[in-house]
TIMARVO-668117 format. One record per residue: residue in one letter; z negated, y negated, x of N, C-alpha, C, O, CB in turn. Coordinates in steps of 0.2 Angstrom, whole numbers, plus 2048, in hexadecimal, padded with zeros to 3 digits. Glycine has a CB too. Example, Ala and Ser with C-alpha at 12.3 -4.5 7.8 and 13.67 -1.06 7.14 Angstrom:
BEGIN
A7D981C8427D981683E7D98108427D68118477D3816839
S7DD80B8407DC8058447D98008407D87FA8437E3803846
//
This chain:
BEGIN
M87440D3CA87C40C3CC87D4063D08814063D588040C3C5
V8794003CF87A3FA3D28783FB3DA87B3F83DE8763F53CF
Q8733FF3DB8714003E28764033E68774023EC86B4053E2
M87B4083E388040A3E78854053EA8874053EF88440F3E3
F8864003E588A3FA3E78873F63EC88A3F33F188D3F63E1
R8803F53EC87D3F13F087D3F43F787D3F13FC8763F03EE
A87C3FB3F787B3FE3FE8823FF4018823FE4078794053FD
D8874003FE88E4014008933FF3FB8964033F888F409403
F8953F93FB8993F63F68A03F93F68A33FC3F189A3EE3F7
A8A33FA3FC8AA3FD3FD8AA4043FB8AE4063F88AC3FC404
G8A54083FD8A440F3FB8A44103F48A74143F189F4123FF
A89F40C3F189E40C3E98A540A3E68A640D3E08984083E7
V8A84053E88AE4033E58B44093E58B740A3E18B13FC3E8
R8B440C3EB8B94113EC8B74173E78BC41A3E48B84143F3
G8B14183E68AF41D3E18B141B3DA8B341F3D68A741F3E1
L8B04153D98B24123D28B94133D18BB4153CB8B040B3D1
V8BD4113D68C44123D58C64193D48CA41B3D08C840E3DB
E8C441D3D98C64243D88C34283D28C742B3CF8C24283DE
G8BD4263D08BB4293C98BE4263C38BE42A3BE8B34283C9
G8C14203C48C441D3BE8CB41E3BD8CF41C3B98C24163BE
S8CE4223C28D54233C28D742A3C08D442F3C18D84233CA
P8DC42A3BB8DE4313B88E14363BD8E34333C38E34303B2
A8E043C3BC8E34413C18EB43F3C28EE43E3BD8E34483BE
G8ED4403C88F443F3C98F64383CA8FC4363CC8F84423C4
F8F14333CA8F242C3CB8F542B3D28F242E3D78EC4283C9
D8F94263D38FD4253D98F74223DE8F441D3DD90241F3D8
P8F64263E48F14253E98F241E3EC8ED41A3ED8F142A3EE
A8F841C3ED8FA4153F08F74103EB8F540A3ED9014143F1
L8F84113E58F640C3E08EF40B3DF8EC4063DF8F940D3D9
K8EB4113E08E44113E08E140E3E68DD40A3E58E14193E0
D8E540F3EB8E240B3F18E44043F18DF4003F38E640E3F8
A8E94023EE8EA3FA3EC8E53F73E88E23F23E98F13F93E9
Y8E33FB3E38DE3F93DE8D73F83E28D43F33E28DD3FD3D8
F8D63FD3E68CF3FD3EA8CF3F73EF8CA3F33EF8CF4033EE
Q8D53F63F28D53F03F78D43E93F48D13E53F68DC3F03FB
K8D73E93EE8D63E23EA8CF3E23E88CC3DC3E88DB3E23E4
M8CC3E73E58C53E73E38C03E63E98BB3E23E88C33ED3DF
V8C13E93EE8BC3E93F48BD3E23F78B83E03FB8BD3EE3F8
A8C23DE3F68C33D83FA8C03D23F68C03CD3F98CB3D73FA
V8BD3D33F18B93CE3ED8B33CC3F18AF3D03F48B73D13E6
R8B33C53F28AE3C23F68A73C43F38A63C43ED8AF3BA3F6
Q8A23C53F889C3C73F68973C13F68983BC3FB8993CC3FB
P8923C03F28903C53EE8933C53E78913C83E28893C43ED
A8993C23E689C3C23DF89E3C93DD89D3CA3D78A23BD3E0
G8A13CD3E18A23D43DF89C3D83DD89D3DB3D78A63D73E5
L8973D73E08913DB3DE88E3D83D888C3DC3D488C3DA3E4
H88E3D13D788C3CE3D18903D03CB88D3D13C588C3C73D2
S8963D13CC89B3D33C68993DA3C48993DC3BE8A23D33C8
I8983DF3C98963E63C788F3E63C488E3E93BF8963EA3CE
E88A3E23C68843E13C38843DF3BC8813E23B887F3DD3C7
G8893DA3BB88A3D83B488D3DD3AF88A3DD3AA88E3D23B4
L8913E13B28943E63AE88F3EB3AC88F3EE3A689A3E93B1
V88B3ED3B18863F23B08813F03AB87E3F43A78823F43B7
R87F3EA3AB87A3E73A787C3E53A08783E439B8763E13AA
W8833E539F8863E23998843E73938853ED39488D3E2399
D8813E538E8803E93888863E93838863E537F8793E7385
M88A3EE3848903EE38088E3EF3788913EC3748953F4382
D8893F33778873F43708853ED36D8873EC3678813F936F
A8813E937087F3E336E8853DE36D8853DB36887A3E0372
A8893DE37188F3DA3718933DC36B8963D83678943DB377
L8943E336A8983E53648953E335D8983E23588993EC364
R88E3E435D88A3E235788B3DA35588C3D934F8833E3358
E88C3D635A88D3CF3598943CD3588963C735688B3CB35F
T8993D23598A03D03588A23D03508A03D534C8A43D635B
K8A53CB34E8A73CA3478AE3CD3468B23CD34A8A73C2345
Q8AF3D03408B53D333E8B93CE33B8B73C93388B33D9339
P8C03CE33B8C43D433E8C43D23458C33CD3488CB3D433A
I8C63D73498C73D73508CF3D83518D23DD34F8C33DC354
T8D13D33558D83D43578D93D735E8D53D43638DC3CD357
V8DD3DC3608DD3DF3668E43DE3698E93DF3658DB3E6366
F8E53DB36F8EB3DB3728EB3E03788E73E137C8EC3D4375
A8F03E53778F13EA37C8F73E93818FC3E637F8F13F1379
I8F63EB3878FB3EB38C8FD3F138F8F93F638E8FA3E5391
A9023F23929043F83969003F839C9033F53A190C3F9397
T8FA3FA39D8F53F93A28F83FB3A98F83F73AD8EF3FD3A1
A8FB4013AA8FD4033B09033FE3B39023FC3B990040A3B0
K9073FC3AF90D3F73B190A3F03B290B3ED3B79123F63AB
F9053EE3AE9023E83AF8FE3E73B68FF3E33BA8FD3E63A9
L8FA3ED3B78F63ED3BD8FB3ED3C38F93EA3C88F13F33BD
T9003F13C39053F23C89083EB3CA9083E93D090A3F73C7
D90A3E73C590D3E13C69083DC3C99093D83CD9103DE3BF
L9013DC3C68FC3D83C88FB3D93D08FA3D43D48F63D93C4
I8FA3DF3D28F93E13D98FF3DF3DD8FE3DC3E38F73E83DA
A9053E03DB90B3DE3DF90B3D73E090E3D43E59113E13DB
G9083D33DC9073CC3DC90D3C83D990E3C23D99073CA3E4
//
């Protein structure tokens, strides 16, 4: 997976945004997310993807102590506001 980002960062990011967006999601908003993500200075963008791919979520969860407090937000509104600046 990392090789796709090394070979064509913008193309792989576009695939990530498209694949991670629910059906019927606003195309303009998807494009805004893509533009923000692809604008990350390199190699920082590639390194962040590499870190996510290599992250061992199972190991992290095994080390997590209970109880766990979760803070939730209205993601779509939050992201829209974040992109709008």
